[in-house]
HTML snippet that shows the backbone in 3Dmol.js (N, CA, C, O; Angstrom):
<script src="https://3Dmol.org/build/3Dmol-min.js"></script>
<div id="view" style="width:600px;height:400px;position:relative"></div>
<script>
const pdb = `
ATOM      1  N   MET A   1      -6.375  -3.597 -33.782  1.00  0.00           N
ATOM      2  CA  MET A   1      -6.781  -2.566 -32.824  1.00  0.00           C
ATOM      3  C   MET A   1      -6.635  -1.279 -33.361  1.00  0.00           C
ATOM      4  O   MET A   1      -5.642  -0.943 -34.006  1.00  0.00           O
ATOM      5  N   SER A   2      -7.780  -0.400 -33.070  1.00  0.00           N
ATOM      6  CA  SER A   2      -7.773   0.559 -33.429  1.00  0.00           C
ATOM      7  C   SER A   2      -7.381   1.808 -32.070  1.00  0.00           C
ATOM      8  O   SER A   2      -7.638   1.642 -30.877  1.00  0.00           O
ATOM      9  N   PRO A   3      -6.845   2.778 -32.563  1.00  0.00           N
ATOM     10  CA  PRO A   3      -6.474   3.768 -31.438  1.00  0.00           C
ATOM     11  C   PRO A   3      -7.893   3.905 -30.913  1.00  0.00           C
ATOM     12  O   PRO A   3      -7.632   3.051 -30.065  1.00  0.00           O
ATOM     13  N   ASP A   4      -9.048   4.180 -30.673  1.00  0.00           N
ATOM     14  CA  ASP A   4     -10.038   4.061 -30.169  1.00  0.00           C
ATOM     15  C   ASP A   4     -10.058   2.665 -28.985  1.00  0.00           C
ATOM     16  O   ASP A   4     -10.069   2.685 -27.754  1.00  0.00           O
ATOM     17  N   GLN A   5     -10.056   1.754 -29.753  1.00  0.00           N
ATOM     18  CA  GLN A   5     -10.210   0.703 -28.733  1.00  0.00           C
ATOM     19  C   GLN A   5      -9.026   0.508 -27.870  1.00  0.00           C
ATOM     20  O   GLN A   5      -9.306  -0.017 -26.792  1.00  0.00           O
ATOM     21  N   THR A   6      -7.759   0.793 -28.056  1.00  0.00           N
ATOM     22  CA  THR A   6      -6.568   0.794 -27.089  1.00  0.00           C
ATOM     23  C   THR A   6      -6.826   2.243 -26.204  1.00  0.00           C
ATOM     24  O   THR A   6      -5.917   2.426 -25.394  1.00  0.00           O
ATOM     25  N   VAL A   7      -7.767   3.193 -26.195  1.00  0.00           N
ATOM     26  CA  VAL A   7      -7.852   4.423 -25.266  1.00  0.00           C
ATOM     27  C   VAL A   7      -8.998   3.783 -24.425  1.00  0.00           C
ATOM     28  O   VAL A   7      -9.070   3.882 -23.200  1.00  0.00           O
ATOM     29  N   GLU A   8     -10.061   2.984 -25.371  1.00  0.00           N
ATOM     30  CA  GLU A   8     -10.986   2.569 -24.536  1.00  0.00           C
ATOM     31  C   GLU A   8     -10.453   1.263 -23.336  1.00  0.00           C
ATOM     32  O   GLU A   8     -10.967   1.195 -22.220  1.00  0.00           O
ATOM     33  N   ILE A   9      -9.794   0.680 -23.619  1.00  0.00           N
ATOM     34  CA  ILE A   9      -8.866  -0.526 -22.150  1.00  0.00           C
ATOM     35  C   ILE A   9      -8.326   0.100 -21.544  1.00  0.00           C
ATOM     36  O   ILE A   9      -8.366  -0.012 -20.319  1.00  0.00           O
ATOM     37  N   MET A  10      -7.502   1.136 -22.252  1.00  0.00           N
ATOM     38  CA  MET A  10      -6.401   2.341 -21.058  1.00  0.00           C
ATOM     39  C   MET A  10      -7.476   2.833 -20.237  1.00  0.00           C
ATOM     40  O   MET A  10      -7.146   2.962 -19.058  1.00  0.00           O
ATOM     41  N   ARG A  11      -8.723   3.161 -20.522  1.00  0.00           N
ATOM     42  CA  ARG A  11      -9.842   3.785 -19.675  1.00  0.00           C
ATOM     43  C   ARG A  11     -10.526   3.031 -18.854  1.00  0.00           C
ATOM     44  O   ARG A  11     -10.927   3.326 -17.729  1.00  0.00           O
ATOM     45  N   ARG A  12     -10.672   1.908 -19.516  1.00  0.00           N
ATOM     46  CA  ARG A  12     -11.412   0.940 -18.224  1.00  0.00           C
ATOM     47  C   ARG A  12     -10.537   0.216 -17.516  1.00  0.00           C
ATOM     48  O   ARG A  12     -10.912  -0.634 -16.708  1.00  0.00           O
ATOM     49  N   LEU A  13      -9.122   0.520 -17.782  1.00  0.00           N
ATOM     50  CA  LEU A  13      -8.044  -0.311 -16.782  1.00  0.00           C
ATOM     51  C   LEU A  13      -7.616   1.239 -15.889  1.00  0.00           C
ATOM     52  O   LEU A  13      -7.297   0.907 -14.747  1.00  0.00           O
ATOM     53  N   LEU A  14      -7.538   2.479 -16.029  1.00  0.00           N
ATOM     54  CA  LEU A  14      -7.347   3.323 -15.172  1.00  0.00           C
ATOM     55  C   LEU A  14      -9.184   3.650 -13.846  1.00  0.00           C
ATOM     56  O   LEU A  14      -9.390   4.141 -12.737  1.00  0.00           O
ATOM     57  N   ILE A  15      -9.589   3.329 -14.383  1.00  0.00           N
ATOM     58  CA  ILE A  15     -11.107   3.759 -13.725  1.00  0.00           C
ATOM     59  C   ILE A  15     -10.619   2.343 -12.803  1.00  0.00           C
ATOM     60  O   ILE A  15     -10.319   2.742 -11.678  1.00  0.00           O
ATOM     61  N   GLU A  16     -10.455   0.929 -12.902  1.00  0.00           N
ATOM     62  CA  GLU A  16     -10.507  -0.073 -12.197  1.00  0.00           C
ATOM     63  C   GLU A  16      -8.763  -0.171 -11.270  1.00  0.00           C
ATOM     64  O   GLU A  16      -8.263  -1.139 -10.698  1.00  0.00           O
ATOM     65  N   ALA A  17      -8.240   1.192 -11.444  1.00  0.00           N
ATOM     66  CA  ALA A  17      -7.261   1.329 -10.362  1.00  0.00           C
ATOM     67  C   ALA A  17      -7.677   2.336  -9.753  1.00  0.00           C
ATOM     68  O   ALA A  17      -7.833   2.154  -8.545  1.00  0.00           O
ATOM     69  N   MET A  18      -7.984   3.627 -10.247  1.00  0.00           N
ATOM     70  CA  MET A  18      -8.901   3.970  -9.086  1.00  0.00           C
ATOM     71  C   MET A  18      -9.445   3.562  -8.156  1.00  0.00           C
ATOM     72  O   MET A  18      -9.134   3.813  -6.992  1.00  0.00           O
ATOM     73  N   ILE A  19     -10.540   2.716  -8.604  1.00  0.00           N
ATOM     74  CA  ILE A  19     -11.704   2.292  -7.494  1.00  0.00           C
ATOM     75  C   ILE A  19     -10.720   1.437  -6.584  1.00  0.00           C
ATOM     76  O   ILE A  19     -10.783   1.689  -5.381  1.00  0.00           O
ATOM     77  N   LEU A  20      -9.741   0.375  -7.029  1.00  0.00           N
ATOM     78  CA  LEU A  20      -8.494  -0.253  -5.961  1.00  0.00           C
ATOM     79  C   LEU A  20      -7.815   0.775  -5.321  1.00  0.00           C
ATOM     80  O   LEU A  20      -7.211   0.571  -4.268  1.00  0.00           O
ATOM     81  N   SER A  21      -7.844   1.502  -5.683  1.00  0.00           N
ATOM     82  CA  SER A  21      -6.567   2.543  -4.852  1.00  0.00           C
ATOM     83  C   SER A  21      -7.146   3.313  -3.315  1.00  0.00           C
ATOM     84  O   SER A  21      -6.476   3.602  -2.324  1.00  0.00           O
ATOM     85  N   ALA A  22      -9.111   3.568  -3.638  1.00  0.00           N
ATOM     86  CA  ALA A  22      -9.574   4.529  -3.127  1.00  0.00           C
ATOM     87  C   ALA A  22      -9.485   4.061  -1.782  1.00  0.00           C
ATOM     88  O   ALA A  22      -9.414   4.963  -0.948  1.00  0.00           O
ATOM     89  N   PRO A  23      -9.471   2.956  -1.372  1.00  0.00           N
ATOM     90  CA  PRO A  23      -9.827   2.523   0.135  1.00  0.00           C
ATOM     91  C   PRO A  23      -8.455   2.791   1.009  1.00  0.00           C
ATOM     92  O   PRO A  23      -8.411   3.033   2.215  1.00  0.00           O
ATOM     93  N   LEU A  24      -7.168   2.669  -0.053  1.00  0.00           N
ATOM     94  CA  LEU A  24      -5.815   2.921   0.841  1.00  0.00           C
ATOM     95  C   LEU A  24      -5.625   4.606   0.764  1.00  0.00           C
ATOM     96  O   LEU A  24      -5.131   5.219   1.711  1.00  0.00           O
ATOM     97  N   LEU A  25      -6.033   5.211  -0.351  1.00  0.00           N
ATOM     98  CA  LEU A  25      -6.057   6.212  -0.465  1.00  0.00           C
ATOM     99  C   LEU A  25      -6.558   7.191   0.690  1.00  0.00           C
ATOM    100  O   LEU A  25      -5.759   7.995   1.170  1.00  0.00           O
ATOM    101  N   ILE A  26      -7.792   7.131   1.109  1.00  0.00           N
ATOM    102  CA  ILE A  26      -8.534   7.316   1.942  1.00  0.00           C
ATOM    103  C   ILE A  26      -8.323   7.096   3.489  1.00  0.00           C
ATOM    104  O   ILE A  26      -8.480   7.829   4.465  1.00  0.00           O
ATOM    105  N   ALA A  27      -7.962   5.972   3.348  1.00  0.00           N
ATOM    106  CA  ALA A  27      -8.086   5.416   5.099  1.00  0.00           C
ATOM    107  C   ALA A  27      -6.188   6.700   5.399  1.00  0.00           C
ATOM    108  O   ALA A  27      -5.799   7.217   6.446  1.00  0.00           O
ATOM    109  N   ALA A  28      -5.658   6.739   4.242  1.00  0.00           N
ATOM    110  CA  ALA A  28      -4.076   7.709   4.587  1.00  0.00           C
ATOM    111  C   ALA A  28      -4.483   8.722   4.761  1.00  0.00           C
ATOM    112  O   ALA A  28      -4.190   9.151   5.877  1.00  0.00           O
ATOM    113  N   CYS A  29      -5.206   9.539   4.014  1.00  0.00           N
ATOM    114  CA  CYS A  29      -5.927  10.560   3.879  1.00  0.00           C
ATOM    115  C   CYS A  29      -6.534  11.154   5.237  1.00  0.00           C
ATOM    116  O   CYS A  29      -6.270  12.322   5.519  1.00  0.00           O
ATOM    117  N   LEU A  30      -7.468  10.265   6.223  1.00  0.00           N
ATOM    118  CA  LEU A  30      -7.988  10.027   7.342  1.00  0.00           C
ATOM    119  C   LEU A  30      -7.089  10.081   8.413  1.00  0.00           C
ATOM    120  O   LEU A  30      -7.160  10.777   9.426  1.00  0.00           O
ATOM    121  N   VAL A  31      -6.325   9.356   8.114  1.00  0.00           N
ATOM    122  CA  VAL A  31      -5.120   9.543   9.293  1.00  0.00           C
ATOM    123  C   VAL A  31      -4.330  10.538   9.658  1.00  0.00           C
ATOM    124  O   VAL A  31      -4.238  11.103  10.748  1.00  0.00           O
ATOM    125  N   SER A  32      -3.553  10.774   8.288  1.00  0.00           N
ATOM    126  CA  SER A  32      -3.238  12.202   8.347  1.00  0.00           C
ATOM    127  C   SER A  32      -3.507  12.929   8.914  1.00  0.00           C
ATOM    128  O   SER A  32      -2.741  13.558   9.644  1.00  0.00           O
ATOM    129  N   LEU A  33      -5.144  13.190   8.747  1.00  0.00           N
ATOM    130  CA  LEU A  33      -5.861  14.664   9.117  1.00  0.00           C
ATOM    131  C   LEU A  33      -5.982  14.566  10.732  1.00  0.00           C
ATOM    132  O   LEU A  33      -5.975  15.501  11.533  1.00  0.00           O
ATOM    133  N   LEU A  34      -6.100  13.112  11.002  1.00  0.00           N
ATOM    134  CA  LEU A  34      -6.153  13.377  12.811  1.00  0.00           C
ATOM    135  C   LEU A  34      -4.751  13.035  13.309  1.00  0.00           C
ATOM    136  O   LEU A  34      -4.545  12.877  14.512  1.00  0.00           O
ATOM    137  N   VAL A  35      -3.873  12.930  12.477  1.00  0.00           N
ATOM    138  CA  VAL A  35      -2.223  13.262  13.096  1.00  0.00           C
ATOM    139  C   VAL A  35      -2.073  14.414  13.251  1.00  0.00           C
ATOM    140  O   VAL A  35      -1.828  14.778  14.401  1.00  0.00           O
ATOM    141  N   SER A  36      -2.153  15.380  12.238  1.00  0.00           N
ATOM    142  CA  SER A  36      -2.026  16.717  12.000  1.00  0.00           C
ATOM    143  C   SER A  36      -2.928  17.446  13.140  1.00  0.00           C
ATOM    144  O   SER A  36      -2.505  18.351  13.860  1.00  0.00           O
ATOM    145  N   LEU A  37      -4.278  16.886  13.188  1.00  0.00           N
ATOM    146  CA  LEU A  37      -4.724  17.565  14.284  1.00  0.00           C
ATOM    147  C   LEU A  37      -4.679  17.503  15.779  1.00  0.00           C
ATOM    148  O   LEU A  37      -5.020  18.233  16.709  1.00  0.00           O
ATOM    149  N   LEU A  38      -4.083  16.258  15.618  1.00  0.00           N
ATOM    150  CA  LEU A  38      -3.324  15.700  17.151  1.00  0.00           C
ATOM    151  C   LEU A  38      -2.256  16.612  17.339  1.00  0.00           C
ATOM    152  O   LEU A  38      -2.191  17.118  18.459  1.00  0.00           O
ATOM    153  N   GLN A  39      -1.121  17.048  16.220  1.00  0.00           N
ATOM    154  CA  GLN A  39      -0.024  17.655  16.177  1.00  0.00           C
ATOM    155  C   GLN A  39      -0.257  18.778  16.655  1.00  0.00           C
ATOM    156  O   GLN A  39       0.489  19.302  17.483  1.00  0.00           O
ATOM    157  N   THR A  40      -1.431  19.372  16.165  1.00  0.00           N
ATOM    158  CA  THR A  40      -1.723  20.826  16.659  1.00  0.00           C
ATOM    159  C   THR A  40      -2.048  21.162  17.557  1.00  0.00           C
ATOM    160  O   THR A  40      -1.623  22.208  18.047  1.00  0.00           O
ATOM    161  N   LEU A  41      -3.070  20.287  18.216  1.00  0.00           N
ATOM    162  CA  LEU A  41      -3.436  20.530  19.696  1.00  0.00           C
ATOM    163  C   LEU A  41      -2.618  20.431  20.198  1.00  0.00           C
ATOM    164  O   LEU A  41      -2.531  21.398  20.954  1.00  0.00           O
ATOM    165  N   THR A  42      -1.452  19.510  20.351  1.00  0.00           N
ATOM    166  CA  THR A  42      -0.648  19.044  21.432  1.00  0.00           C
ATOM    167  C   THR A  42       0.991  19.785  20.812  1.00  0.00           C
ATOM    168  O   THR A  42       2.063  19.624  21.396  1.00  0.00           O
ATOM    169  N   SER A  43       0.866  20.318  19.954  1.00  0.00           N
ATOM    170  CA  SER A  43       2.254  21.125  19.734  1.00  0.00           C
ATOM    171  C   SER A  43       3.482  20.686  19.466  1.00  0.00           C
ATOM    172  O   SER A  43       4.527  21.335  19.515  1.00  0.00           O
ATOM    173  N   VAL A  44       3.265  19.094  19.063  1.00  0.00           N
ATOM    174  CA  VAL A  44       4.316  18.023  18.937  1.00  0.00           C
ATOM    175  C   VAL A  44       4.185  18.112  17.647  1.00  0.00           C
ATOM    176  O   VAL A  44       3.122  18.051  17.030  1.00  0.00           O
ATOM    177  N   GLN A  45       5.646  18.310  17.047  1.00  0.00           N
ATOM    178  CA  GLN A  45       5.675  18.001  15.326  1.00  0.00           C
ATOM    179  C   GLN A  45       7.099  17.292  15.304  1.00  0.00           C
ATOM    180  O   GLN A  45       8.165  17.734  14.876  1.00  0.00           O
ATOM    181  N   GLU A  46       6.815  16.094  15.872  1.00  0.00           N
ATOM    182  CA  GLU A  46       7.525  15.220  15.549  1.00  0.00           C
ATOM    183  C   GLU A  46       7.235  14.381  13.892  1.00  0.00           C
ATOM    184  O   GLU A  46       6.117  14.195  13.413  1.00  0.00           O
ATOM    185  N   GLN A  47       8.585  13.965  13.230  1.00  0.00           N
ATOM    186  CA  GLN A  47       7.716  14.012  11.412  1.00  0.00           C
ATOM    187  C   GLN A  47       7.437  12.257  11.946  1.00  0.00           C
ATOM    188  O   GLN A  47       6.304  11.879  11.647  1.00  0.00           O
ATOM    189  N   THR A  48       8.256  11.242  12.633  1.00  0.00           N
ATOM    190  CA  THR A  48       7.866   9.848  12.779  1.00  0.00           C
ATOM    191  C   THR A  48       6.300   9.759  12.893  1.00  0.00           C
ATOM    192  O   THR A  48       5.446   9.105  12.293  1.00  0.00           O
ATOM    193  N   LEU A  49       6.275  10.600  13.818  1.00  0.00           N
ATOM    194  CA  LEU A  49       4.501  10.904  14.382  1.00  0.00           C
ATOM    195  C   LEU A  49       3.670  10.819  13.241  1.00  0.00           C
ATOM    196  O   LEU A  49       2.475  10.529  13.296  1.00  0.00           O
ATOM    197  N   THR A  50       4.359  11.096  12.107  1.00  0.00           N
ATOM    198  CA  THR A  50       2.989  11.536  10.905  1.00  0.00           C
ATOM    199  C   THR A  50       2.852  10.310  10.293  1.00  0.00           C
ATOM    200  O   THR A  50       1.765   9.743  10.188  1.00  0.00           O
ATOM    201  N   ALA A  51       4.642   9.553   9.589  1.00  0.00           N
ATOM    202  CA  ALA A  51       4.462   8.337   9.133  1.00  0.00           C
ATOM    203  C   ALA A  51       4.171   6.994   9.499  1.00  0.00           C
ATOM    204  O   ALA A  51       3.674   6.151   8.752  1.00  0.00           O
ATOM    205  N   VAL A  52       4.562   6.810  10.891  1.00  0.00           N
ATOM    206  CA  VAL A  52       4.134   5.192  11.046  1.00  0.00           C
ATOM    207  C   VAL A  52       3.139   5.097  11.692  1.00  0.00           C
ATOM    208  O   VAL A  52       3.214   3.959  12.155  1.00  0.00           O
ATOM    209  N   PRO A  53       1.886   5.714  12.177  1.00  0.00           N
ATOM    210  CA  PRO A  53       0.787   5.517  11.794  1.00  0.00           C
ATOM    211  C   PRO A  53      -0.305   5.522  10.658  1.00  0.00           C
ATOM    212  O   PRO A  53      -1.444   5.056  10.659  1.00  0.00           O
ATOM    213  N   ARG A  54       0.527   6.313   9.521  1.00  0.00           N
ATOM    214  CA  ARG A  54       0.209   6.122   8.214  1.00  0.00           C
ATOM    215  C   ARG A  54       0.230   4.870   7.649  1.00  0.00           C
ATOM    216  O   ARG A  54      -0.638   4.450   6.884  1.00  0.00           O
ATOM    217  N   LEU A  55       1.399   4.145   8.082  1.00  0.00           N
ATOM    218  CA  LEU A  55       2.022   3.326   7.275  1.00  0.00           C
ATOM    219  C   LEU A  55       1.157   1.972   7.795  1.00  0.00           C
ATOM    220  O   LEU A  55       0.699   1.119   7.035  1.00  0.00           O
ATOM    221  N   VAL A  56       1.033   1.973   9.343  1.00  0.00           N
ATOM    222  CA  VAL A  56       0.441   1.021  10.159  1.00  0.00           C
ATOM    223  C   VAL A  56      -1.236   0.748   9.273  1.00  0.00           C
ATOM    224  O   VAL A  56      -1.552  -0.316   8.741  1.00  0.00           O
ATOM    225  N   VAL A  57      -2.093   1.988   9.319  1.00  0.00           N
ATOM    226  CA  VAL A  57      -3.243   1.950   8.804  1.00  0.00           C
ATOM    227  C   VAL A  57      -3.478   1.430   7.748  1.00  0.00           C
ATOM    228  O   VAL A  57      -4.422   0.682   7.493  1.00  0.00           O
ATOM    229  N   VAL A  58      -2.140   1.994   6.633  1.00  0.00           N
ATOM    230  CA  VAL A  58      -2.373   1.138   5.331  1.00  0.00           C
ATOM    231  C   VAL A  58      -2.530   0.290   5.173  1.00  0.00           C
ATOM    232  O   VAL A  58      -3.432  -0.176   4.477  1.00  0.00           O
ATOM    233  N   PHE A  59      -1.537  -0.389   5.884  1.00  0.00           N
ATOM    234  CA  PHE A  59      -1.051  -1.806   5.816  1.00  0.00           C
ATOM    235  C   PHE A  59      -2.237  -2.396   6.249  1.00  0.00           C
ATOM    236  O   PHE A  59      -2.499  -3.281   5.434  1.00  0.00           O
ATOM    237  N   LEU A  60      -3.324  -2.340   7.365  1.00  0.00           N
ATOM    238  CA  LEU A  60      -4.414  -3.089   7.921  1.00  0.00           C
ATOM    239  C   LEU A  60      -4.965  -2.304   6.849  1.00  0.00           C
ATOM    240  O   LEU A  60      -4.342  -2.901   5.971  1.00  0.00           O
ATOM    241  N   VAL A  61      -5.604  -1.479   6.231  1.00  0.00           N
ATOM    242  CA  VAL A  61      -6.301  -1.715   5.507  1.00  0.00           C
ATOM    243  C   VAL A  61      -6.477  -2.271   4.181  1.00  0.00           C
ATOM    244  O   VAL A  61      -7.411  -2.710   3.510  1.00  0.00           O
ATOM    245  N   ALA A  62      -4.908  -2.042   4.020  1.00  0.00           N
ATOM    246  CA  ALA A  62      -4.693  -2.947   2.429  1.00  0.00           C
ATOM    247  C   ALA A  62      -4.986  -4.765   3.143  1.00  0.00           C
ATOM    248  O   ALA A  62      -5.733  -5.197   2.266  1.00  0.00           O
ATOM    249  N   MET A  63      -4.890  -5.411   3.706  1.00  0.00           N
ATOM    250  CA  MET A  63      -4.791  -6.462   4.047  1.00  0.00           C
ATOM    251  C   MET A  63      -6.504  -6.919   4.144  1.00  0.00           C
ATOM    252  O   MET A  63      -7.001  -7.859   3.524  1.00  0.00           O
ATOM    253  N   ALA A  64      -7.300  -5.905   5.175  1.00  0.00           N
ATOM    254  CA  ALA A  64      -8.305  -6.479   5.323  1.00  0.00           C
ATOM    255  C   ALA A  64      -9.475  -6.006   3.888  1.00  0.00           C
ATOM    256  O   ALA A  64     -10.553  -6.535   3.617  1.00  0.00           O
ATOM    257  N   SER A  65      -8.979  -5.179   3.378  1.00  0.00           N
ATOM    258  CA  SER A  65      -9.888  -5.043   1.889  1.00  0.00           C
ATOM    259  C   SER A  65      -8.642  -6.257   0.660  1.00  0.00           C
ATOM    260  O   SER A  65      -8.494  -5.903  -0.510  1.00  0.00           O
ATOM    261  N   MET A  66      -8.265  -6.936   0.930  1.00  0.00           N
ATOM    262  CA  MET A  66      -7.708  -7.958  -0.067  1.00  0.00           C
ATOM    263  C   MET A  66      -8.260  -9.218  -0.851  1.00  0.00           C
ATOM    264  O   MET A  66      -7.845  -9.968  -1.735  1.00  0.00           O
ATOM    265  N   PRO A  67      -9.620  -9.047   0.058  1.00  0.00           N
ATOM    266  CA  PRO A  67     -10.200 -10.477  -0.655  1.00  0.00           C
ATOM    267  C   PRO A  67     -11.329  -9.684  -1.343  1.00  0.00           C
ATOM    268  O   PRO A  67     -12.168 -10.393  -1.899  1.00  0.00           O
ATOM    269  N   TRP A  68     -11.524  -8.285  -1.417  1.00  0.00           N
ATOM    270  CA  TRP A  68     -12.104  -7.623  -2.234  1.00  0.00           C
ATOM    271  C   TRP A  68     -11.397  -7.399  -3.346  1.00  0.00           C
ATOM    272  O   TRP A  68     -11.680  -7.785  -4.480  1.00  0.00           O
ATOM    273  N   THR A  69     -10.347  -6.683  -2.960  1.00  0.00           N
ATOM    274  CA  THR A  69      -9.460  -6.414  -4.312  1.00  0.00           C
ATOM    275  C   THR A  69      -9.381  -7.316  -5.444  1.00  0.00           C
ATOM    276  O   THR A  69      -9.680  -7.144  -6.626  1.00  0.00           O
ATOM    277  N   VAL A  70      -8.800  -8.558  -4.672  1.00  0.00           N
ATOM    278  CA  VAL A  70      -8.559  -9.784  -5.674  1.00  0.00           C
ATOM    279  C   VAL A  70      -9.860 -10.378  -6.591  1.00  0.00           C
ATOM    280  O   VAL A  70      -9.698 -10.829  -7.725  1.00  0.00           O
ATOM    281  N   HIS A  71     -11.090 -10.308  -5.955  1.00  0.00           N
ATOM    282  CA  HIS A  71     -12.052 -10.308  -6.385  1.00  0.00           C
ATOM    283  C   HIS A  71     -12.284  -9.286  -7.835  1.00  0.00           C
ATOM    284  O   HIS A  71     -12.273  -9.605  -9.024  1.00  0.00           O
ATOM    285  N   ARG A  72     -12.446  -8.234  -7.311  1.00  0.00           N
ATOM    286  CA  ARG A  72     -12.461  -6.820  -8.217  1.00  0.00           C
ATOM    287  C   ARG A  72     -11.670  -7.141  -9.621  1.00  0.00           C
ATOM    288  O   ARG A  72     -12.155  -7.086 -10.751  1.00  0.00           O
ATOM    289  N   LEU A  73     -10.193  -7.523  -9.221  1.00  0.00           N
ATOM    290  CA  LEU A  73      -8.734  -7.703 -10.152  1.00  0.00           C
ATOM    291  C   LEU A  73      -9.118  -9.200 -10.878  1.00  0.00           C
ATOM    292  O   LEU A  73      -8.703  -9.486 -12.001  1.00  0.00           O
ATOM    293  N   VAL A  74      -9.947 -10.081 -10.091  1.00  0.00           N
ATOM    294  CA  VAL A  74     -10.117 -11.064 -11.334  1.00  0.00           C
ATOM    295  C   VAL A  74     -11.301 -11.230 -11.945  1.00  0.00           C
ATOM    296  O   VAL A  74     -11.537 -12.196 -12.670  1.00  0.00           O
ATOM    297  N   GLY A  75     -12.433  -9.956 -11.604  1.00  0.00           N
ATOM    298  CA  GLY A  75     -13.609 -10.122 -12.403  1.00  0.00           C
ATOM    299  C   GLY A  75     -13.239  -9.049 -13.698  1.00  0.00           C
ATOM    300  O   GLY A  75     -13.757  -9.203 -14.804  1.00  0.00           O
ATOM    301  N   PHE A  76     -12.376  -8.063 -13.435  1.00  0.00           N
ATOM    302  CA  PHE A  76     -12.007  -7.045 -14.600  1.00  0.00           C
ATOM    303  C   PHE A  76     -10.812  -7.880 -15.443  1.00  0.00           C
ATOM    304  O   PHE A  76     -10.389  -7.357 -16.474  1.00  0.00           O
ATOM    305  N   THR A  77     -10.307  -9.080 -15.041  1.00  0.00           N
ATOM    306  CA  THR A  77      -9.217  -9.793 -15.790  1.00  0.00           C
ATOM    307  C   THR A  77     -10.357 -10.729 -16.631  1.00  0.00           C
ATOM    308  O   THR A  77     -10.120 -10.995 -17.810  1.00  0.00           O
ATOM    309  N   PHE A  78     -11.147 -11.040 -16.223  1.00  0.00           N
ATOM    310  CA  PHE A  78     -12.097 -11.881 -16.454  1.00  0.00           C
ATOM    311  C   PHE A  78     -13.032 -11.503 -17.831  1.00  0.00           C
ATOM    312  O   PHE A  78     -13.334 -12.276 -18.740  1.00  0.00           O
ATOM    313  N   ARG A  79     -13.353 -10.215 -17.705  1.00  0.00           N
ATOM    314  CA  ARG A  79     -13.936  -9.047 -18.228  1.00  0.00           C
ATOM    315  C   ARG A  79     -13.203  -8.773 -19.919  1.00  0.00           C
ATOM    316  O   ARG A  79     -13.712  -8.763 -21.040  1.00  0.00           O
ATOM    317  N   MET A  80     -12.082  -8.615 -19.526  1.00  0.00           N
ATOM    318  CA  MET A  80     -11.146  -8.171 -20.409  1.00  0.00           C
ATOM    319  C   MET A  80     -10.814  -9.339 -21.327  1.00  0.00           C
ATOM    320  O   MET A  80     -10.845  -8.937 -22.490  1.00  0.00           O
ATOM    321  N   PHE A  81     -10.466 -10.809 -21.239  1.00  0.00           N
ATOM    322  CA  PHE A  81     -10.409 -11.609 -21.881  1.00  0.00           C
ATOM    323  C   PHE A  81     -11.534 -12.340 -22.460  1.00  0.00           C
ATOM    324  O   PHE A  81     -11.338 -13.144 -23.372  1.00  0.00           O
ATOM    325  N   THR A  82     -13.021 -12.052 -21.860  1.00  0.00           N
ATOM    326  CA  THR A  82     -14.000 -12.773 -22.676  1.00  0.00           C
ATOM    327  C   THR A  82     -14.603 -11.218 -23.515  1.00  0.00           C
ATOM    328  O   THR A  82     -15.476 -11.290 -24.380  1.00  0.00           O
ATOM    329  N   ASN A  83     -14.128 -10.200 -23.194  1.00  0.00           N
ATOM    330  CA  ASN A  83     -14.597  -9.363 -24.210  1.00  0.00           C
ATOM    331  C   ASN A  83     -13.352  -8.756 -25.212  1.00  0.00           C
ATOM    332  O   ASN A  83     -13.487  -7.667 -25.771  1.00  0.00           O
ATOM    333  N   PHE A  84     -12.286  -9.479 -25.350  1.00  0.00           N
ATOM    334  CA  PHE A  84     -11.081  -9.396 -26.031  1.00  0.00           C
ATOM    335  C   PHE A  84     -11.512  -9.296 -27.238  1.00  0.00           C
ATOM    336  O   PHE A  84     -11.188  -8.305 -27.893  1.00  0.00           O
ATOM    337  N   HIS A  85     -12.401 -10.375 -27.843  1.00  0.00           N
ATOM    338  CA  HIS A  85     -12.665 -10.606 -29.266  1.00  0.00           C
ATOM    339  C   HIS A  85     -13.419  -9.147 -29.803  1.00  0.00           C
ATOM    340  O   HIS A  85     -13.486  -8.895 -31.006  1.00  0.00           O
ATOM    341  N   ARG A  86     -13.802  -8.511 -29.081  1.00  0.00           N
ATOM    342  CA  ARG A  86     -14.518  -7.020 -30.009  1.00  0.00           C
ATOM    343  C   ARG A  86     -13.227  -6.210 -30.405  1.00  0.00           C
ATOM    344  O   ARG A  86     -13.254  -5.424 -31.352  1.00  0.00           O
ATOM    345  N   TYR A  87     -12.014  -6.439 -29.598  1.00  0.00           N
ATOM    346  CA  TYR A  87     -11.089  -5.248 -29.463  1.00  0.00           C
ATOM    347  C   TYR A  87      -9.960  -6.183 -30.724  1.00  0.00           C
ATOM    348  O   TYR A  87      -8.778  -5.866 -30.852  1.00  0.00           O
ATOM    349  N   LEU A  88     -10.216  -6.632 -31.046  1.00  0.00           N
ATOM    350  CA  LEU A  88      -8.910  -7.532 -32.137  1.00  0.00           C
ATOM    351  C   LEU A  88      -9.899  -7.295 -33.463  1.00  0.00           C
ATOM    352  O   LEU A  88      -9.221  -7.064 -34.464  1.00  0.00           O
ATOM    353  N   GLY A  89     -10.980  -7.296 -33.649  1.00  0.00           N
ATOM    354  CA  GLY A  89     -11.482  -6.962 -35.145  1.00  0.00           C
ATOM    355  C   GLY A  89     -12.726  -8.157 -35.331  1.00  0.00           C
ATOM    356  O   GLY A  89     -13.366  -8.224 -36.381  1.00  0.00           O
TER     357      GLY A  89
END
`;
const viewer = $3Dmol.createViewer("view");
viewer.addModel(pdb, "pdb");
viewer.setStyle({}, {cartoon: {color: "spectrum"}});
viewer.zoomTo();
viewer.render();
</script>
């Protein structure tokens, strides 16, 4: 396997990781923004108020997106194994 082929596999892997992590990161950012806005408006600066809602929302989004995530991972793995002969030479 040449270095170019290794870089191509790693590039595809990183792109897939970014796509799979996007829903969780977007949900965490939106919740953080809303909680920060609420804290600013009410002048309540409690640290647990920021962490707990974010954890709950990320957990719920992870559970809701689990079928899609598993489907993407299985498809990615299948594509990698079926095209692996190209990388071995």
